[in-house]
N, C-alpha and C positions, 0 to 999 in steps of 0.2 A: 361505800358512799356512788349515786351516783352526779359522775359531776356536770355534765349536761344538764340534767335534771334543775340541782343548783344553781349555773350559767340562767338558766332561763328563770326559772322563781323570779331571783335579785333582778333579773332585765324586767320582768313585768309588773316591781312593787312594793314583791312583797318582801315581809321581815324570813330572814332565816332565823332557824330556833340554834340554839348552842349547840345540841348536840350537833349540827349542818358545822357550824361552823367550826367545830372543834374538832368533827373528822377534817375538814378541807384541809388547818390548817396542820393537824399534824398528815395525810395524805402528800400532802404538799413540803412539806421539813422532808420527808421522808423519800422524797423522788417519784413517789407512786404516781402522783397527780404531777402531766405536762405544763411546760412554762404557758404553753399557748393555751391550757381551759387554765391558768389561773390568770393571767393576760383579764382572756376574756369575763373571768367573775369580776376584777379589780375594773377594769371597763364599766363593767353594769352599779361597783359599787361608787364607782365614782359620777355617773346621773342621779347614780334617785336614794344614793342614800341610805345612812342606818341610823334608825332610832340609839338611842340613847344608852340603851339594857344590849341594840346588838355590838355598842361598839363597845359598851367594858365587856362583855362574850370576849369578840376579835382582843382586847387585851391579852385577857388573862390566855388564850387560849393560844399566843403570841410567849406570854411571859410563859406558861408551859412548855414552852419547846427547847427552853434551856435551864439552867443551875438559877433558885434562887437562894441570897445569900441569907446567913442567919445570923444576928446579932445580935439577941438576945442576952446572951451569957452580960454583956456587958450594960450594964441598970437604966443607963441617960437612956435619953429617948433620942431620935435616929431622926434627921431631918436633914433635904438635902436641898437645893437650889438647881434648876436648867432655865435656860436662856433661849430662847427658840435662835435665835444669832441677828452678830449686826455687824457693826465694821469698830473697832476698839473696844468692842468690849469682852474686859477683860474684871470684870465684876467678880468672879470666884475665887480665884486666887486673892480680894480681897473681903470678900465675907466669909469664903470657908475660915482661913483663923481665924475670926474676929466672930464671931457667932461657938465655936470651941472652946475659945477663950472666954467666951460670956456665958456655956455650961452644957450647949447641947453636946448629939456626936455627927461630923458631918463626914458620910461614907460619899466621895464624890466620884465616878466612876465618868468618864468625859469623852469624848470622842477629839477629832483632828479637823483641821478644816479644810473647807472646798470651797471654790469660786472664791466670791469675794468676805467673805463671814471669815474670822478668825477662828482657830480652837485649839482651847483650854489647856490640852497638851502638849502642841505648837508653840503656844509660849514657854509652856511649865520647860518643853526638852533644849529651852532655849539657856536655861542655868546647867553650866557644863556640870555633867556628872547627872541628871537630876533622870529616872528613870521612872516609869506607873506602872512597867512590867508587874504586876505583884503574882507570885502568888495568894492563894488567901489566905495563906496560914498567916502568911508575911503582911496583907493589906489586912488581917485583923490585930496581927500586931500593932500596926501603924495606930490604925486609929484608935487604939487602949491604951498607948501610950501618948501618942498626939491633940488626939482629939478629932482629928482628924486624916483624912487620908486622898489624895493624889489615883484613882487607878485607870486603866485602859481597859475600853470595853473590847472580850474576847469574846470569842466562835462560841463560847459555852454560854454567853449572855443574850437570849431573844435570837436563837439564831432562825428561827421563821422570817424576825423583822430583815435581817442579811438579805437571804432569797427574795424574802416581797420587797423589800425597797430595789432589787433592784432589778423586778419585771416593772413597777413603775419609773426610774429612772425613762427607762428609752419605749414605754407605752402610752408617756403622754394622762400618766393621774395619779403625779406629784401632789397636784392640789384637792385635794379632799380631804375634809377635813375628817371623819373617821377612821381612816387612816392616816395623817400627821395623826392623830394623838393615838392611834394604836401604838402605833413605829414611837415612840418617845416612851410613850408612860408603862409601854411590857419593859425599856428599859432599865425605863427610873426605879419602878415596885419589885426589880430585880433586886436592888441593890441591900432591899430588908428592911427600910424606911419605915417612920412611923408618920413622917407629914412632909412635904413638896412646895415650897412657893417659885411659883412661874412667871417669869420673864419674857413675855409675851411682845416681842417690837414690833413693831407699828411706825412705816413713814417710806420713805424710797429705798434704802441702806435695809430696808425690812423686809422678811420671804412677804409678809402679811403686810401689803400696802398701803388697803385701803384699812380704815381701823375699825370702818364694818366686823372687818372676811377677822381680822385680831381679837375683835371683840368674841368671836365664835366659833373660832381655836378655843380664845381661854375660859371661854363655857363648860365645853365639850372635854378637856381638861383636869375640869375641878372636877363635874360632873363626874367621871369616869376614879377619879381619887377618890370621890367619895363612892362612888358603887363595891370600890374595892375596901375599904375601910381605914383610908387614909384622913387624913385632916389638911388640906389642897387649901394653898392663897394664889390668885395669880396678880398680876400688878402689867396692866396694857403703857409704854411706856416708848419714850419718840425715840426712833432711828433718822430722823430727817437729815441729822451731819452728827458723826464721827463721839463716841462716848470716849468724857476725855479729850487730852491731845493730844497724844501719839496713838498709832495704829500699827504694828507691826512685832515682831516676836520678843526681841529683847527690848526696843524703848517702852515695850506693854509692860512688859516682868519690873522695868525700871521706876515707871510710871506707876505702879501693882505697891513697889516699895515704898516709894515715896507717902503713896496714901495713906501704907499702913503705919508707917512712921507722920501723921498728921501732914500731911502739908502736900497729898493730893488736889487737881482741879477741883473745883468747884460743883461739878454735874457728878461726875465721876463721886466723887465724894457722898453725895447725898443720896444718889441711886442705892449703893451700898451701903448707906445706914438706915437709908427704908426696906433692902431686901433684908436686911440682915434681922433685921426688928421685927419683919410679921414672921422669920425663922424661928426665934427666939419666945414668940405668940404663939408658932404651935411647936414649939417644946415643950412647952407649958413655964418657962422661964420668969416668966410674967405675964399677966392676964393682962394690961394693958401694953399700947402700941406706946407713947409717949415713954412706959419706962424702959419697952425694951430699946427705944431710940436712947435712952439716957445710957442706958445698959451699954451699948454701942461705944459712946461719946468716951464711953471710962475705960473700954478696953484697952481704944485705941489710943487715947491721952495717957496712960496706963504703963506704954510699951510693953502689953501682955497679947495682944492680936498679932503685931510684928514676931514676937518671943514663938509665937505658934508656927506659925509660916518658918522664919528660921531651921525650928526643929526639926517639923516635916522633909522642909527640902533635907537637911545631914540625914536624915532617918531611910530615906528613897536616892542617900547617894549622891545627892545633888552636893554643890559646897558653899558654905552660908556664908564664907567670907564674901560671895561676889553679892551677895545683896547689901554690902557696907562698899566697899571697893568695884564700882561699876563695870572698872578699867578690864574685868575678868571678862565681864560679859563679851558674848558674838560685839566685835568695830568692823561698822561699817568704815570702806577707805578712801568716797564719795562722800561731798556737803554740797548739796546745793539750796538756794531759796527762790520761793516763788514769792512773787512782791505785788504788792495793792497797786492796779491801772490809776490809781484816779483817789483821793482823797472821798470818806462818803463812811456810814456805816458797814459793815457783815451784815450782809442780808440771805445768803446765804451758800452753804458748801457743801450738797450733793452726795450723799453718806457712799450713796451706790457706787457713781465714780471714783470715789477716791479710796473707796478699796477693791475696786479694780484693779486702779495706779500702783496700789500697792502690791496687787498682785502681778500685777507687770514686769513688777525691782525685780521679785522674786521670796515678797511675805505669803504667798498663798498660791494654792495650789488650782489651776485649770484643770486636771484629771491627778486624778486621787495616785495616784502612783508617782508623781510627780515630787520633786526633793526643795524644799523651801531653803531659801539666806533667810536665817535667823536674825542677822543684825543690820539688814534693811527696814525702812520704812518713811512715816514719816512722821514730823512732830509738826500741831500747828500752833502756831502763837499768837492769831486771832479767833475767833471762835461767831458766832451769831452773835447778833447784839454788841460788838465790839468795835471802836472807833479807828478810823483806819487812816491812815495820812499814805501819799501816790509818793511808789520807792519801798514803805516800809516789809519788811520783812509779815507772811501772816501764815507759810506753813515752808516745814524745812526739811527735806528730799537728804532721804541714808541713801546711798547703792555701792555694787558694787561691781554692775555687769553694763558698762557704757552706753552700750548698743539696744538697754530697754529704756533710757535715760528720755531721750527726747519725747518719744508716747507716752510715759507718762508726767512728765511735767507738761505739759498738748492735755492732758486728761485733766488735772490740777485743775490749770487757768480754766480750763470749761468751764468746773464745776464750783469757781466762788463767784457770788457775784455779789456789787455791791448800792448800798440804795444811798439818794442823796440824804433821805428825813433817817430820823433815830427809829429803829431795829429791836423789838423786849425776843430776849432768845426765847424759844419753844419750854414751856413747860418737858415735865421728865414724867412722870407722872401721871398720865390722862383719868384713867380709868381703872377699879380695884375689883375684883371680879372673886368673892370668899364665899367660903364652906359656909351656907347658911344658916349652921347653930354659931357663929362669930358673927353674923350681920344683927 
């Protein structure tokens, strides 16, 4: 392959052929194309973009660079959910067991958190003994037995993505919709799924802070999934304030369990209900969203969703007793409160700042090799729209390292705004981008 000619072609605004894209991915993954040439092509893609066909071809080339799972021996539809990341986003721990209890298989392979957003695996590993490091045989066994399994992405899955992302991170080419799409979808399609629900976050705490960018990403993700023969729905959801009340790994496990028991905060419960309903629709468990929502309500109220979660925790080495006795989960030594400085109504809980404050406490990673503290984090006692009086607690801060506390508290105080006039909470689901056959 003539790498300079490929770079020149995209630099000048021409489309790359399927063969050229596959040759580039294969050559770069094998180490035959040096980083400087790959970086040049990524920058050309960043500025010139890719059309839908090119994006689908890039996704497939990255997908085929590693292992693709096959669960065809299991008869039910395989449906997963992916979120583009947010603060307090623990929906996977709720919707995976809920969807499984309602009749679909959920082979969920997740990653760890980086920066101000949390990772599903970090939350799950706050459960004593839980391990997402499963062989394919064990993953298949857990999936067949529980209807869901939580696995860790390994070097077997889309290894081209790992190499490309490392370059994007240091060459200012992360914010490219075709490259983001190929990165997300190559890993998700490697799970051997039939359908996928995408939760594309927008707002201050999201990667796509502007709704028009979130809309463009959602459309690209859906069209790429359809090009690969999958049923895909995307919901564009709010991330201007943290989702739910808890931010931090063990704290989010507790909130997830409470939600599975029907006692979760309203915004988290409502979003999980909607995401699960779309999963059931894609899995053809039902042919209407209203019926799918009713099925979610039933598995929550009847305890079947919590039972599935407890079972999968036990199957993957975790202690299911910790889901009943929260004292068995990691505990922070210190508890401090941020109180309202005046009477009024909460008008802002700036999500990104809250996520960064939690990371400062040790709940997240500034670098990929950082060790997180599963016990620390934040719990909000007031959210946007709630009335508050001066001196009333807005946020409880759980910490272990006193040297980090002052900076986190200052950041939290600065992220809270109070209005004299009543404020309406922001809508959770802003838009839906659906497979055209479902519209």
